[in-house]
N, CA, C, O and the ligand as a Tripos MOL2 file, in Angstrom:
@<TRIPOS>MOLECULE
protein
  285   283    72     0     0
PROTEIN
NO_CHARGES

@<TRIPOS>ATOM
      1 N        -131.1450   74.5080   20.8190 N.3       1 MET1
      2 CA       -130.4250   73.2170   20.3240 C.3       1 MET1
      3 C        -130.4530   72.3500   21.3700 C.2       1 MET1
      4 O        -130.0720   72.6870   22.4910 O.2       1 MET1
      5 N        -130.9410   71.0750   21.0680 N.am      2 SER2
      6 CA       -130.9390   70.0410   22.1010 C.3       2 SER2
      7 C        -129.8440   68.9100   21.7580 C.2       2 SER2
      8 O        -129.5520   68.6260   20.5970 O.2       2 SER2
      9 N        -129.3560   68.3880   22.7130 N.am      3 GLN3
     10 CA       -128.3080   67.3450   22.6040 C.3       3 GLN3
     11 C        -128.8660   66.0480   23.0880 C.2       3 GLN3
     12 O        -129.2350   65.9840   24.2610 O.2       3 GLN3
     13 N        -128.9650   65.0360   22.3290 N.am      4 ALA4
     14 CA       -129.4430   63.7520   22.6070 C.3       4 ALA4
     15 C        -128.3130   62.9590   23.1760 C.2       4 ALA4
     16 O        -127.2370   62.9280   22.5780 O.2       4 ALA4
     17 N        -128.5000   62.2910   24.3370 N.am      5 SER5
     18 CA       -127.3620   61.5030   24.8440 C.3       5 SER5
     19 C        -127.8360   60.0650   24.6700 C.2       5 SER5
     20 O        -129.0050   59.7160   24.8300 O.2       5 SER5
     21 N        -126.8230   59.2550   24.3270 N.am      6 VAL6
     22 CA       -126.9250   57.8650   24.1300 C.3       6 VAL6
     23 C        -126.2250   57.2570   25.3410 C.2       6 VAL6
     24 O        -125.0990   57.5960   25.7060 O.2       6 VAL6
     25 N        -127.0130   56.2870   25.9640 N.am      7 ALA7
     26 CA       -126.4010   55.5550   27.0740 C.3       7 ALA7
     27 C        -125.5330   54.4020   26.4400 C.2       7 ALA7
     28 O        -126.0380   53.5400   25.7210 O.2       7 ALA7
     29 N        -124.3060   54.4420   26.7290 N.am      8 VAL8
     30 CA       -123.3460   53.3620   26.2510 C.3       8 VAL8
     31 C        -123.0440   52.4690   27.5300 C.2       8 VAL8
     32 O        -122.5640   52.9920   28.5360 O.2       8 VAL8
     33 N        -123.3220   51.1580   27.4750 N.am      9 PRO9
     34 CA       -123.0350   50.3160   28.6620 C.3       9 PRO9
     35 C        -121.4540   50.2020   28.7050 C.2       9 PRO9
     36 O        -120.7710   50.1400   27.6830 O.2       9 PRO9
     37 N        -120.9760   50.1820   29.9110 N.am     10 ASN10
     38 CA       -119.5780   49.9850   30.1600 C.3      10 ASN10
     39 C        -119.2200   48.4520   29.7880 C.2      10 ASN10
     40 O        -119.9090   47.5120   30.1850 O.2      10 ASN10
     41 N        -118.1370   48.3120   29.0330 N.am     11 PRO11
     42 CA       -117.8080   46.9410   28.6850 C.3      11 PRO11
     43 C        -117.1840   46.2240   29.8510 C.2      11 PRO11
     44 O        -116.3160   46.7410   30.5550 O.2      11 PRO11
     45 N        -117.6640   45.0110   30.0250 N.am     12 VAL12
     46 CA       -117.3020   44.1670   31.1350 C.3      12 VAL12
     47 C        -116.3830   43.1200   30.5550 C.2      12 VAL12
     48 O        -116.7770   42.4380   29.6090 O.2      12 VAL12
     49 N        -115.2110   42.9590   31.0550 N.am     13 PRO13
     50 CA       -114.3180   41.8400   30.4700 C.3      13 PRO13
     51 C        -114.8890   40.4420   30.9200 C.2      13 PRO13
     52 O        -115.3830   40.2240   32.0260 O.2      13 PRO13
     53 N        -114.7570   39.5980   29.9770 N.am     14 VAL14
     54 CA       -115.1940   38.2660   30.1520 C.3      14 VAL14
     55 C        -114.1740   37.4530   30.7620 C.2      14 VAL14
     56 O        -113.0680   37.3670   30.2280 O.2      14 VAL14
     57 N        -114.4430   36.8550   31.8190 N.am     15 GLN15
     58 CA       -113.5390   36.0190   32.5190 C.3      15 GLN15
     59 C        -113.6620   34.5400   32.0240 C.2      15 GLN15
     60 O        -114.7080   33.8920   32.0640 O.2      15 GLN15
     61 N        -112.4730   34.0970   31.5580 N.am     16 ILE16
     62 CA       -112.3490   32.7030   31.0500 C.3      16 ILE16
     63 C        -111.5930   31.9160   32.1070 C.2      16 ILE16
     64 O        -110.4390   32.2580   32.3650 O.2      16 ILE16
     65 N        -112.1190   30.9430   32.7050 N.am     17 PRO17
     66 CA       -111.4170   30.0840   33.7770 C.3      17 PRO17
     67 C        -110.1720   29.3550   33.1230 C.2      17 PRO17
     68 O        -110.2310   28.8470   32.0040 O.2      17 PRO17
     69 N        -109.0920   29.3490   33.8820 N.am     18 LEU18
     70 CA       -107.8920   28.7160   33.2780 C.3      18 LEU18
     71 C        -108.2590   27.2980   32.9410 C.2      18 LEU18
     72 O        -107.7050   26.7640   31.9790 O.2      18 LEU18
     73 N        -109.1710   26.6290   33.6730 N.am     19 ARG19
     74 CA       -109.5000   25.3500   33.3480 C.3      19 ARG19
     75 C        -109.9830   25.0460   31.9650 C.2      19 ARG19
     76 O        -109.7680   23.9800   31.3890 O.2      19 ARG19
     77 N        -110.6610   26.0730   31.4650 N.am     20 GLU20
     78 CA       -111.1160   25.8910   30.0980 C.3      20 GLU20
     79 C        -110.0540   26.3720   29.0790 C.2      20 GLU20
     80 O        -110.2400   26.0670   27.9010 O.2      20 GLU20
     81 N        -109.0430   27.0390   29.3890 N.am     21 ILE21
     82 CA       -108.0570   27.4960   28.5190 C.3      21 ILE21
     83 C        -106.9310   26.4080   28.2640 C.2      21 ILE21
     84 O        -106.3930   26.2400   27.1690 O.2      21 ILE21
     85 N        -106.6520   25.7120   29.3840 N.am     22 VAL22
     86 CA       -105.5120   24.7230   29.2590 C.3      22 VAL22
     87 C        -105.6210   23.7350   28.1880 C.2      22 VAL22
     88 O        -104.6690   23.5270   27.4360 O.2      22 VAL22
     89 N        -106.7960   23.0800   28.0760 N.am     23 PRO23
     90 CA       -106.7730   22.0020   26.8610 C.3      23 PRO23
     91 C        -106.5150   22.6950   25.5670 C.2      23 PRO23
     92 O        -105.7420   22.1910   24.7520 O.2      23 PRO23
     93 N        -107.1280   23.8370   25.3340 N.am     24 TRP24
     94 CA       -106.9030   24.5990   23.9150 C.3      24 TRP24
     95 C        -105.4700   24.9680   23.9020 C.2      24 TRP24
     96 O        -104.8560   24.8560   22.8410 O.2      24 TRP24
     97 N        -104.8700   25.3950   24.9670 N.am     25 ALA25
     98 CA       -103.4700   25.7780   24.8910 C.3      25 ALA25
     99 C        -102.5210   24.6140   24.5210 C.2      25 ALA25
    100 O        -101.5840   24.7140   23.7290 O.2      25 ALA25
    101 N        -102.8790   23.5050   25.1900 N.am     26 VAL26
    102 CA       -102.0410   22.2980   24.9630 C.3      26 VAL26
    103 C        -102.2620   21.9040   23.3990 C.2      26 VAL26
    104 O        -101.2920   21.6710   22.6780 O.2      26 VAL26
    105 N        -103.4340   21.8530   22.9810 N.am     27 PHE27
    106 CA       -103.8550   21.6280   21.6080 C.3      27 PHE27
    107 C        -103.0550   22.4140   20.6330 C.2      27 PHE27
    108 O        -102.4330   21.8830   19.7130 O.2      27 PHE27
    109 N        -103.0870   23.7380   20.8640 N.am     28 ALA28
    110 CA       -102.3620   24.6910   20.0250 C.3      28 ALA28
    111 C        -100.9050   24.4460   20.0070 C.2      28 ALA28
    112 O        -100.2450   24.5120   18.9700 O.2      28 ALA28
    113 N        -100.3950   24.1530   21.2040 N.am     29 GLY29
    114 CA        -98.9070   23.8820   21.3980 C.3      29 GLY29
    115 C         -98.4880   22.6840   20.5760 C.2      29 GLY29
    116 O         -97.4480   22.6580   19.9190 O.2      29 GLY29
    117 N         -99.4220   21.6220   20.6560 N.am     30 ILE30
    118 CA        -98.8880   20.3650   19.8980 C.3      30 ILE30
    119 C         -99.0480   20.7760   18.3240 C.2      30 ILE30
    120 O         -98.1650   20.5130   17.5090 O.2      30 ILE30
    121 N        -100.1150   21.3660   18.0180 N.am     31 LEU31
    122 CA       -100.3060   21.8420   16.5730 C.3      31 LEU31
    123 C         -98.9810   22.5860   16.1460 C.2      31 LEU31
    124 O         -98.3520   22.2420   15.1460 O.2      31 LEU31
    125 N         -98.6090   23.5860   16.9320 N.am     32 ALA32
    126 CA        -97.5240   24.4920   16.5870 C.3      32 ALA32
    127 C         -96.2670   23.6020   16.5460 C.2      32 ALA32
    128 O         -95.4730   23.7950   15.6260 O.2      32 ALA32
    129 N         -96.0170   22.6630   17.4430 N.am     33 LEU33
    130 CA        -94.8470   21.7790   17.3540 C.3      33 LEU33
    131 C         -94.8290   20.9780   16.0510 C.2      33 LEU33
    132 O         -93.8170   20.8320   15.3650 O.2      33 LEU33
    133 N         -96.0660   20.4570   15.7620 N.am     34 LEU34
    134 CA        -96.1200   19.6040   14.4560 C.3      34 LEU34
    135 C         -95.7760   20.5310   13.2820 C.2      34 LEU34
    136 O         -94.9330   20.1020   12.4940 O.2      34 LEU34
    137 N         -96.2960   21.7080   13.0590 N.am     35 VAL35
    138 CA        -95.9820   22.6540   12.0920 C.3      35 VAL35
    139 C         -94.5200   22.9240   12.1150 C.2      35 VAL35
    140 O         -93.8910   22.9280   11.0570 O.2      35 VAL35
    141 N         -93.9370   23.1510   13.2660 N.am     36 LEU36
    142 CA        -92.4900   23.4940   13.4360 C.3      36 LEU36
    143 C         -91.6350   22.2910   12.8940 C.2      36 LEU36
    144 O         -90.6250   22.4460   12.2090 O.2      36 LEU36
    145 N         -92.1390   21.0970   13.2690 N.am     37 PHE37
    146 CA        -91.4430   19.9130   12.7980 C.3      37 PHE37
    147 C         -91.3520   19.8200   11.2540 C.2      37 PHE37
    148 O         -90.2900   19.6060   10.6700 O.2      37 PHE37
    149 N         -92.5690   20.0000   10.6240 N.am     38 PHE38
    150 CA        -92.6310   19.9080    9.2040 C.3      38 PHE38
    151 C         -91.7840   20.9710    8.5230 C.2      38 PHE38
    152 O         -91.1010   20.7090    7.5320 O.2      38 PHE38
    153 N         -91.8440   22.1740    9.0770 N.am     39 VAL39
    154 CA        -90.9940   23.2760    8.4870 C.3      39 VAL39
    155 C         -89.6330   23.1080    8.6600 C.2      39 VAL39
    156 O         -88.8510   23.3860    7.7510 O.2      39 VAL39
    157 N         -89.2230   22.6310    9.8610 N.am     40 SER40
    158 CA        -87.7790   22.5030   10.2220 C.3      40 SER40
    159 C         -87.0270   21.3330    9.7890 C.2      40 SER40
    160 O         -85.9100   21.4370    9.2810 O.2      40 SER40
    161 N         -87.6470   20.1650    9.9890 N.am     41 THR41
    162 CA        -87.0050   18.9180    9.9740 C.3      41 THR41
    163 C         -87.3450   17.9680    8.7930 C.2      41 THR41
    164 O         -86.4690   17.3870    8.1510 O.2      41 THR41
    165 N         -88.7370   17.8430    8.5380 N.am     42 GLU42
    166 CA        -89.2270   16.9110    7.7270 C.3      42 GLU42
    167 C         -88.6810   17.1950    6.2770 C.2      42 GLU42
    168 O         -88.6430   18.3280    5.7970 O.2      42 GLU42
    169 N         -88.2700   16.0790    5.6390 N.am     43 SER43
    170 CA        -87.6380   16.2810    4.2880 C.3      43 SER43
    171 C         -86.3950   16.8550    4.2150 C.2      43 SER43
    172 O         -85.8830   17.3210    3.1970 O.2      43 SER43
    173 N         -85.8600   16.8050    5.4540 N.am     44 GLY44
    174 CA        -84.4410   17.4180    5.5900 C.3      44 GLY44
    175 C         -83.6550   16.3810    6.3890 C.2      44 GLY44
    176 O         -83.2460   15.3510    5.8530 O.2      44 GLY44
    177 N         -83.4560   16.6560    7.6370 N.am     45 ALA45
    178 CA        -82.6730   15.7190    8.4870 C.3      45 ALA45
    179 C         -83.4320   14.4290    8.6760 C.2      45 ALA45
    180 O         -82.8060   13.3820    8.8420 O.2      45 ALA45
    181 N         -84.8210   14.4550    8.6560 N.am     46 VAL46
    182 CA        -85.5710   13.2650    8.8840 C.3      46 VAL46
    183 C         -86.6660   13.2660    7.7450 C.2      46 VAL46
    184 O         -87.1700   14.2990    7.3050 O.2      46 VAL46
    185 N         -86.9550   12.0720    7.3440 N.am     47 GLU47
    186 CA        -88.0700   11.9860    6.4120 C.3      47 GLU47
    187 C         -89.0070   10.8690    6.7900 C.2      47 GLU47
    188 O         -88.8370    9.6910    6.4750 O.2      47 GLU47
    189 N         -90.1040   11.3910    7.5610 N.am     48 LEU48
    190 CA        -91.0680   10.3310    7.9840 C.3      48 LEU48
    191 C         -91.9920    9.9130    6.9110 C.2      48 LEU48
    192 O         -92.4880    8.7870    6.9430 O.2      48 LEU48
    193 N         -92.2710   10.7990    5.9030 N.am     49 PHE49
    194 CA        -93.1900   10.4740    4.8600 C.3      49 PHE49
    195 C         -92.3840   10.7140    3.5560 C.2      49 PHE49
    196 O         -91.8020   11.7840    3.3780 O.2      49 PHE49
    197 N         -92.3560    9.7350    2.6690 N.am     50 SER50
    198 CA        -91.6380    9.8640    1.5110 C.3      50 SER50
    199 C         -92.5230   10.6430    0.4170 C.2      50 SER50
    200 O         -93.3300   10.0460   -0.2950 O.2      50 SER50
    201 N         -92.3100   11.9590    0.3490 N.am     51 SER51
    202 CA        -92.9240   12.8510   -0.4140 C.3      51 SER51
    203 C         -92.2570   13.2940   -1.7030 C.2      51 SER51
    204 O         -92.6890   14.2030   -2.4120 O.2      51 SER51
    205 N         -91.1020   12.5350   -1.9640 N.am     52 ASN52
    206 CA        -90.3780   12.9890   -3.1020 C.3      52 ASN52
    207 C         -89.9100   14.4070   -3.2340 C.2      52 ASN52
    208 O         -89.7900   14.9360   -4.3380 O.2      52 ASN52
    209 N         -89.6290   15.0580   -2.0390 N.am     53 GLY53
    210 CA        -89.3000   16.4580   -1.9420 C.3      53 GLY53
    211 C         -90.4060   17.4220   -2.1110 C.2      53 GLY53
    212 O         -90.1290   18.6200   -2.0490 O.2      53 GLY53
    213 N         -91.6540   17.0400   -2.3220 N.am     54 LEU54
    214 CA        -92.6860   17.8430   -2.3960 C.3      54 LEU54
    215 C         -93.0680   18.7220   -1.1470 C.2      54 LEU54
    216 O         -93.4060   19.9020   -1.2500 O.2      54 LEU54
    217 N         -92.9820   18.0260    0.0580 N.am     55 LEU55
    218 CA        -93.1340   18.5710    1.2170 C.3      55 LEU55
    219 C         -92.1090   19.6960    1.5110 C.2      55 LEU55
    220 O         -92.4000   20.7920    1.9910 O.2      55 LEU55
    221 N         -90.8210   19.2610    1.1450 N.am     56 HIS56
    222 CA        -89.6710   20.2190    1.3230 C.3      56 HIS56
    223 C         -89.9670   21.4760    0.4820 C.2      56 HIS56
    224 O         -89.8640   22.6000    0.9740 O.2      56 HIS56
    225 N         -90.3220   21.2740   -0.7380 N.am     57 GLU57
    226 CA        -90.4660   22.4710   -1.6390 C.3      57 GLU57
    227 C         -91.5970   23.2620   -1.1250 C.2      57 GLU57
    228 O         -91.5920   24.4850   -1.2650 O.2      57 GLU57
    229 N         -92.5970   22.6290   -0.5200 N.am     58 PHE58
    230 CA        -93.8090   23.4140    0.0030 C.3      58 PHE58
    231 C         -93.4220   24.3580    1.1850 C.2      58 PHE58
    232 O         -93.9700   25.4510    1.3270 O.2      58 PHE58
    233 N         -92.5000   23.9140    1.9880 N.am     59 VAL59
    234 CA        -92.1580   24.7770    3.2460 C.3      59 VAL59
    235 C         -90.7350   25.3120    3.0330 C.2      59 VAL59
    236 O         -90.1030   25.7390    3.9990 O.2      59 VAL59
    237 N         -90.2350   25.3010    1.8510 N.am     60 HIS60
    238 CA        -88.8090   25.6850    1.6500 C.3      60 HIS60
    239 C         -88.6140   27.1570    2.0630 C.2      60 HIS60
    240 O         -87.6610   27.5090    2.7580 O.2      60 HIS60
    241 N         -89.6090   28.0490    1.5800 N.am     61 ASP61
    242 CA        -89.4030   29.4400    1.8290 C.3      61 ASP61
    243 C         -89.5190   29.7090    3.3930 C.2      61 ASP61
    244 O         -88.7960   30.5460    3.9340 O.2      61 ASP61
    245 N         -90.4100   29.0040    4.0570 N.am     62 GLY62
    246 CA        -90.4920   29.1990    5.5410 C.3      62 GLY62
    247 C         -89.3600   28.6890    6.2050 C.2      62 GLY62
    248 O         -88.9640   29.2620    7.2200 O.2      62 GLY62
    249 N         -88.7100   27.5640    5.7180 N.am     63 ARG63
    250 CA        -87.4690   27.1210    6.3410 C.3      63 ARG63
    251 C         -86.3560   28.1040    6.2660 C.2      63 ARG63
    252 O         -85.6420   28.3550    7.2370 O.2      63 ARG63
    253 N         -86.2140   28.6780    5.0470 N.am     64 HIS64
    254 CA        -85.2510   29.7490    4.9750 C.3      64 HIS64
    255 C         -85.5240   30.9970    5.8200 C.2      64 HIS64
    256 O         -84.6550   31.5970    6.4530 O.2      64 HIS64
    257 N         -86.8360   31.3270    5.7650 N.am     65 LEU65
    258 CA        -87.2670   32.5420    6.6130 C.3      65 LEU65
    259 C         -86.9740   32.4340    8.0570 C.2      65 LEU65
    260 O         -86.6480   33.4130    8.7290 O.2      65 LEU65
    261 N         -87.1050   31.1090    8.5830 N.am     66 LEU66
    262 CA        -86.8800   30.8720   10.0020 C.3      66 LEU66
    263 C         -85.4180   30.4430   10.3870 C.2      66 LEU66
    264 O         -85.0800   30.0810   11.5140 O.2      66 LEU66
    265 N         -84.5810   30.5400    9.2590 N.am     67 ALA67
    266 CA        -83.2330   30.2890    9.4600 C.3      67 ALA67
    267 C         -82.7980   28.8350    9.8330 C.2      67 ALA67
    268 O         -81.7850   28.6070   10.4940 O.2      67 ALA67
    269 N         -83.5630   27.9560    9.4030 N.am     68 PHE68
    270 CA        -83.2590   26.5850    9.6560 C.3      68 PHE68
    271 C         -82.2440   26.1850    8.4930 C.2      68 PHE68
    272 O         -82.3960   26.5920    7.3410 O.2      68 PHE68
    273 N         -81.2130   25.3680    8.8790 N.am     69 PRO69
    274 CA        -80.2560   24.9130    7.8360 C.3      69 PRO69
    275 C         -81.0700   24.0130    6.7850 C.2      69 PRO69
    276 O         -81.8980   23.1540    7.0890 O.2      69 PRO69
    277 N         -80.6850   24.3660    5.5270 N.am     70 CYS70
    278 CA        -81.4910   23.7150    4.4150 C.3      70 CYS70
    279 C         -80.4920   23.1070    3.4370 C.2      70 CYS70
    280 O         -80.3720   21.8840    3.3550 O.2      70 CYS70
    281 N         -79.7580   23.9670    2.6790 N.am     71 HIS71
    282 CA        -78.8910   23.4910    1.6550 C.3      71 HIS71
    283 C         -77.7000   24.3230    1.5690 C.2      71 HIS71
    284 O         -76.8280   24.0690    0.7390 O.2      71 HIS71
    285 ZN        -83.1620   25.8690    0.9030 Zn       72 ZN72
@<TRIPOS>BOND
     1     1     2 1
     2     2     3 1
     3     3     4 2
     4     3     5 am
     5     5     6 1
     6     6     7 1
     7     7     8 2
     8     7     9 am
     9     9    10 1
    10    10    11 1
    11    11    12 2
    12    11    13 am
    13    13    14 1
    14    14    15 1
    15    15    16 2
    16    15    17 am
    17    17    18 1
    18    18    19 1
    19    19    20 2
    20    19    21 am
    21    21    22 1
    22    22    23 1
    23    23    24 2
    24    23    25 am
    25    25    26 1
    26    26    27 1
    27    27    28 2
    28    27    29 am
    29    29    30 1
    30    30    31 1
    31    31    32 2
    32    31    33 am
    33    33    34 1
    34    34    35 1
    35    35    36 2
    36    35    37 am
    37    37    38 1
    38    38    39 1
    39    39    40 2
    40    39    41 am
    41    41    42 1
    42    42    43 1
    43    43    44 2
    44    43    45 am
    45    45    46 1
    46    46    47 1
    47    47    48 2
    48    47    49 am
    49    49    50 1
    50    50    51 1
    51    51    52 2
    52    51    53 am
    53    53    54 1
    54    54    55 1
    55    55    56 2
    56    55    57 am
    57    57    58 1
    58    58    59 1
    59    59    60 2
    60    59    61 am
    61    61    62 1
    62    62    63 1
    63    63    64 2
    64    63    65 am
    65    65    66 1
    66    66    67 1
    67    67    68 2
    68    67    69 am
    69    69    70 1
    70    70    71 1
    71    71    72 2
    72    71    73 am
    73    73    74 1
    74    74    75 1
    75    75    76 2
    76    75    77 am
    77    77    78 1
    78    78    79 1
    79    79    80 2
    80    79    81 am
    81    81    82 1
    82    82    83 1
    83    83    84 2
    84    83    85 am
    85    85    86 1
    86    86    87 1
    87    87    88 2
    88    87    89 am
    89    89    90 1
    90    90    91 1
    91    91    92 2
    92    91    93 am
    93    93    94 1
    94    94    95 1
    95    95    96 2
    96    95    97 am
    97    97    98 1
    98    98    99 1
    99    99   100 2
   100    99   101 am
   101   101   102 1
   102   102   103 1
   103   103   104 2
   104   103   105 am
   105   105   106 1
   106   106   107 1
   107   107   108 2
   108   107   109 am
   109   109   110 1
   110   110   111 1
   111   111   112 2
   112   111   113 am
   113   113   114 1
   114   114   115 1
   115   115   116 2
   116   115   117 am
   117   117   118 1
   118   118   119 1
   119   119   120 2
   120   119   121 am
   121   121   122 1
   122   122   123 1
   123   123   124 2
   124   123   125 am
   125   125   126 1
   126   126   127 1
   127   127   128 2
   128   127   129 am
   129   129   130 1
   130   130   131 1
   131   131   132 2
   132   131   133 am
   133   133   134 1
   134   134   135 1
   135   135   136 2
   136   135   137 am
   137   137   138 1
   138   138   139 1
   139   139   140 2
   140   139   141 am
   141   141   142 1
   142   142   143 1
   143   143   144 2
   144   143   145 am
   145   145   146 1
   146   146   147 1
   147   147   148 2
   148   147   149 am
   149   149   150 1
   150   150   151 1
   151   151   152 2
   152   151   153 am
   153   153   154 1
   154   154   155 1
   155   155   156 2
   156   155   157 am
   157   157   158 1
   158   158   159 1
   159   159   160 2
   160   159   161 am
   161   161   162 1
   162   162   163 1
   163   163   164 2
   164   163   165 am
   165   165   166 1
   166   166   167 1
   167   167   168 2
   168   167   169 am
   169   169   170 1
   170   170   171 1
   171   171   172 2
   172   171   173 am
   173   173   174 1
   174   174   175 1
   175   175   176 2
   176   175   177 am
   177   177   178 1
   178   178   179 1
   179   179   180 2
   180   179   181 am
   181   181   182 1
   182   182   183 1
   183   183   184 2
   184   183   185 am
   185   185   186 1
   186   186   187 1
   187   187   188 2
   188   187   189 am
   189   189   190 1
   190   190   191 1
   191   191   192 2
   192   191   193 am
   193   193   194 1
   194   194   195 1
   195   195   196 2
   196   195   197 am
   197   197   198 1
   198   198   199 1
   199   199   200 2
   200   199   201 am
   201   201   202 1
   202   202   203 1
   203   203   204 2
   204   203   205 am
   205   205   206 1
   206   206   207 1
   207   207   208 2
   208   207   209 am
   209   209   210 1
   210   210   211 1
   211   211   212 2
   212   211   213 am
   213   213   214 1
   214   214   215 1
   215   215   216 2
   216   215   217 am
   217   217   218 1
   218   218   219 1
   219   219   220 2
   220   219   221 am
   221   221   222 1
   222   222   223 1
   223   223   224 2
   224   223   225 am
   225   225   226 1
   226   226   227 1
   227   227   228 2
   228   227   229 am
   229   229   230 1
   230   230   231 1
   231   231   232 2
   232   231   233 am
   233   233   234 1
   234   234   235 1
   235   235   236 2
   236   235   237 am
   237   237   238 1
   238   238   239 1
   239   239   240 2
   240   239   241 am
   241   241   242 1
   242   242   243 1
   243   243   244 2
   244   243   245 am
   245   245   246 1
   246   246   247 1
   247   247   248 2
   248   247   249 am
   249   249   250 1
   250   250   251 1
   251   251   252 2
   252   251   253 am
   253   253   254 1
   254   254   255 1
   255   255   256 2
   256   255   257 am
   257   257   258 1
   258   258   259 1
   259   259   260 2
   260   259   261 am
   261   261   262 1
   262   262   263 1
   263   263   264 2
   264   263   265 am
   265   265   266 1
   266   266   267 1
   267   267   268 2
   268   267   269 am
   269   269   270 1
   270   270   271 1
   271   271   272 2
   272   271   273 am
   273   273   274 1
   274   274   275 1
   275   275   276 2
   276   275   277 am
   277   277   278 1
   278   278   279 1
   279   279   280 2
   280   279   281 am
   281   281   282 1
   282   282   283 1
   283   283   284 2
@<TRIPOS>SUBSTRUCTURE
     1 MET1         2 RESIDUE 1 A MET
     2 SER2         6 RESIDUE 1 A SER
     3 GLN3        10 RESIDUE 1 A GLN
     4 ALA4        14 RESIDUE 1 A ALA
     5 SER5        18 RESIDUE 1 A SER
     6 VAL6        22 RESIDUE 1 A VAL
     7 ALA7        26 RESIDUE 1 A ALA
     8 VAL8        30 RESIDUE 1 A VAL
     9 PRO9        34 RESIDUE 1 A PRO
    10 ASN10       38 RESIDUE 1 A ASN
    11 PRO11       42 RESIDUE 1 A PRO
    12 VAL12       46 RESIDUE 1 A VAL
    13 PRO13       50 RESIDUE 1 A PRO
    14 VAL14       54 RESIDUE 1 A VAL
    15 GLN15       58 RESIDUE 1 A GLN
    16 ILE16       62 RESIDUE 1 A ILE
    17 PRO17       66 RESIDUE 1 A PRO
    18 LEU18       70 RESIDUE 1 A LEU
    19 ARG19       74 RESIDUE 1 A ARG
    20 GLU20       78 RESIDUE 1 A GLU
    21 ILE21       82 RESIDUE 1 A ILE
    22 VAL22       86 RESIDUE 1 A VAL
    23 PRO23       90 RESIDUE 1 A PRO
    24 TRP24       94 RESIDUE 1 A TRP
    25 ALA25       98 RESIDUE 1 A ALA
    26 VAL26      102 RESIDUE 1 A VAL
    27 PHE27      106 RESIDUE 1 A PHE
    28 ALA28      110 RESIDUE 1 A ALA
    29 GLY29      114 RESIDUE 1 A GLY
    30 ILE30      118 RESIDUE 1 A ILE
    31 LEU31      122 RESIDUE 1 A LEU
    32 ALA32      126 RESIDUE 1 A ALA
    33 LEU33      130 RESIDUE 1 A LEU
    34 LEU34      134 RESIDUE 1 A LEU
    35 VAL35      138 RESIDUE 1 A VAL
    36 LEU36      142 RESIDUE 1 A LEU
    37 PHE37      146 RESIDUE 1 A PHE
    38 PHE38      150 RESIDUE 1 A PHE
    39 VAL39      154 RESIDUE 1 A VAL
    40 SER40      158 RESIDUE 1 A SER
    41 THR41      162 RESIDUE 1 A THR
    42 GLU42      166 RESIDUE 1 A GLU
    43 SER43      170 RESIDUE 1 A SER
    44 GLY44      174 RESIDUE 1 A GLY
    45 ALA45      178 RESIDUE 1 A ALA
    46 VAL46      182 RESIDUE 1 A VAL
    47 GLU47      186 RESIDUE 1 A GLU
    48 LEU48      190 RESIDUE 1 A LEU
    49 PHE49      194 RESIDUE 1 A PHE
    50 SER50      198 RESIDUE 1 A SER
    51 SER51      202 RESIDUE 1 A SER
    52 ASN52      206 RESIDUE 1 A ASN
    53 GLY53      210 RESIDUE 1 A GLY
    54 LEU54      214 RESIDUE 1 A LEU
    55 LEU55      218 RESIDUE 1 A LEU
    56 HIS56      222 RESIDUE 1 A HIS
    57 GLU57      226 RESIDUE 1 A GLU
    58 PHE58      230 RESIDUE 1 A PHE
    59 VAL59      234 RESIDUE 1 A VAL
    60 HIS60      238 RESIDUE 1 A HIS
    61 ASP61      242 RESIDUE 1 A ASP
    62 GLY62      246 RESIDUE 1 A GLY
    63 ARG63      250 RESIDUE 1 A ARG
    64 HIS64      254 RESIDUE 1 A HIS
    65 LEU65      258 RESIDUE 1 A LEU
    66 LEU66      262 RESIDUE 1 A LEU
    67 ALA67      266 RESIDUE 1 A ALA
    68 PHE68      270 RESIDUE 1 A PHE
    69 PRO69      274 RESIDUE 1 A PRO
    70 CYS70      278 RESIDUE 1 A CYS
    71 HIS71      282 RESIDUE 1 A HIS
    72 ZN72       285 GROUP 0 **** ****
């Protein structure tokens, strides 16, 4: 009985320089803050866009899930 061996290359971790990550991290942070604003505050304490409550209804479950004061 012969055993065939398969050469599996060792995985090498890819190094991503911090200089390339920072702009994407800032972008993701701004996007996250924007989403957080719309879920937590828009159509509640502040209404920047008059959506007649549609925006509030759209994020209403998320608002309750994250324990933001609602009604
Ligand atoms: Zn509510």
